[in-house]
C-alpha positions in Angstrom: 4.9 -1.8 -4.5 4.1 -3.4 -8.0 5.9 0.3 -9.3 8.4 0.9 -7.2 9.3 -2.9 -6.0 8.2 -5.5 -8.2 8.1 -4.0 -11.4 12.0 -2.8 -11.0 12.2 -6.9 -10.3 10.3 -8.4 -12.6 12.1 -6.1 -15.5 15.6 -7.4 -14.2 15.1 -10.6 -14.5 13.2 -10.7 -18.0 16.6 -8.5 -19.4 19.2 -10.7 -17.2 19.6 -13.6 -20.2 20.0 -10.8 -22.7 22.7 -8.6 -20.7 24.3 -11.6 -20.4 25.2 -11.4 -23.6 26.4 -8.1 -23.2 30.0 -7.3 -22.5 29.2 -4.6 -20.5 25.9 -5.6 -18.7 24.5 -3.4 -16.2 20.8 -2.7 -13.8 20.3 0.9 -12.5 17.5 0.8 -10.2 16.3 4.2 -9.3 15.5 4.1 -5.6 15.5 6.8 -3.6 17.1 8.2 -0.3 14.1 7.3 1.5 14.9 3.6 1.2 17.5 4.2 3.3 17.6 2.0 5.9 18.0 4.9 8.4 14.6 5.5 7.9 12.9 2.4 8.5 11.5 2.4 12.1 10.6 -1.0 12.4 13.0 -3.0 14.2 12.2 -6.1 12.4 12.0 -5.2 9.3 15.4 -3.1 9.6 16.5 -6.4 10.8 15.5 -8.5 8.1 16.4 -5.3 5.4 19.9 -4.5 7.4 21.4 -8.4 7.1 23.1 -8.2 3.7 24.6 -11.7 4.0 21.5 -13.4 4.7 19.4 -11.3 2.2 16.6 -13.3 0.2 13.9 -12.3 -2.0 11.9 -14.0 0.0 12.4 -12.0 2.8 12.1 -8.6 1.0 9.0 -10.4 0.3 8.2 -11.1 4.0 8.6 -7.3 5.3 6.4 -5.9 2.0 3.8 -8.3 3.3 3.9 -7.7 7.0 3.4 -3.7 5.8 0.6 -4.3 3.5 -1.0 -6.6 6.3 -0.7 -4.0 9.1 -1.6 -1.2 6.4 -5.0 -3.2 6.4 -5.2 -3.3 9.6 -4.8 0.3 10.9 -1.5 -0.8 12.5 0.7 0.9 10.6 2.0 3.6 13.0 1.8 1.6 16.1 4.2 -1.4 14.5 6.8 1.7 14.0 7.0 1.4 9.7 8.0 5.0 8.7 7.0 8.4 10.4 5.8 9.6 6.9 4.9 7.3 3.5 6.1 3.9 4.9 5.0 1.9 1.6 7.4 4.2 -0.5 10.1 3.6 2.4 9.4 -0.1 2.5 9.3 -0.5 -1.8 12.8 1.7 -2.4 14.2 -0.2 1.2 12.9 -3.4 -0.8 14.8 -1.6 -4.1 17.9 -1.9 -2.6 18.3 -5.2 -1.0 17.0 -6.4 -4.0 19.9 -4.6 -6.0 21.9 -6.3 -4.0 21.1 -9.9 -4.0 21.0 -9.2 -7.8 24.9 -8.1 -7.5 25.6 -11.0 -5.5 23.1 -13.6 -7.5 25.1 -12.0 -11.3 28.9 -10.9 -10.2 29.0 -10.2 -14.0 26.4 -7.6 -14.3 27.2 -4.2 -13.0 23.6 -3.8 -10.3 23.9 -0.4 -8.1 20.8 1.7 -7.0 21.0 5.4 -7.6 18.9 8.3 -5.9 18.9 11.0 -8.5 17.6 13.4 -6.0 14.5 15.5 -5.4 13.7 16.2 -9.4 11.2 18.2 -10.7 8.1 15.9 -11.5 4.4 15.9 -12.0 4.3 13.5 -9.1 5.7 15.8 -6.6 3.7 18.5 -8.1 7.4 20.3 -9.6 8.3 21.3 -6.5 11.8 19.1 -6.4 15.0 21.4 -6.7 16.6 19.2 -10.1 15.4 19.8 -13.7 14.6 16.6 -15.4 18.0 16.6 -17.4 19.5 17.1 -14.2 18.5 13.9 -12.1 18.7 12.0 -14.9 22.3 12.3 -15.3 23.4 10.3 -12.2 21.4 6.8 -13.4 22.9 7.5 -17.1 26.6 8.1 -15.4 26.3 5.0 -13.9 24.7 3.0 -17.0 27.7 4.4 -19.0 30.6 3.9 -16.8 33.3 1.6 -18.1 32.9 -1.6 -17.0 36.1 -2.1 -15.0 35.3 1.5 -13.3 32.4 0.3 -11.7 31.9 -1.1 -8.5 28.4 -3.6 -8.0 25.6 -3.5 -5.6 25.7 -0.3 -4.3 23.6 2.7 -3.6 24.9 6.0 -5.0 22.9 9.5 -3.8 23.0 10.9 -7.5 26.8 10.6 -8.1 28.3 10.3 -4.8 28.6 6.0 -3.4 26.3 5.9 -0.1 24.8 4.1 2.4 22.1 2.1 2.1 
């Protein structure tokens, strides 16, 4: 949770004052297709994270804390969190939700989340299908698009606009 959700959240909050000084401010959160809502099987959590109009940082924290509580109690599987990698899925879904919140809160900043694809890294024992350079192209593209051509509060799978 600290790396995939709280880290990007703290980084964004720290940089927002500086970004507001730019004529083309951006935040590009590196997420995952695993964080898409279709990968969350706990109906309560999916409902909270799907409600874009009422989603808050506190509500995301509530979902994360509930998962962690049920993990400690050994109830993750019985509570339908996710079939595989529940913490990863929820952390990335939380990041996607935070992306929407911050985009709404700061409309002058273009804020998006992107899944770069399955990239060969040490973390996955280099089993990915994309090189690091290929994986980097999607986040870099979002960071460099002209301000007027950039959407905000969206999720991209590589270069394609996708659903949260």
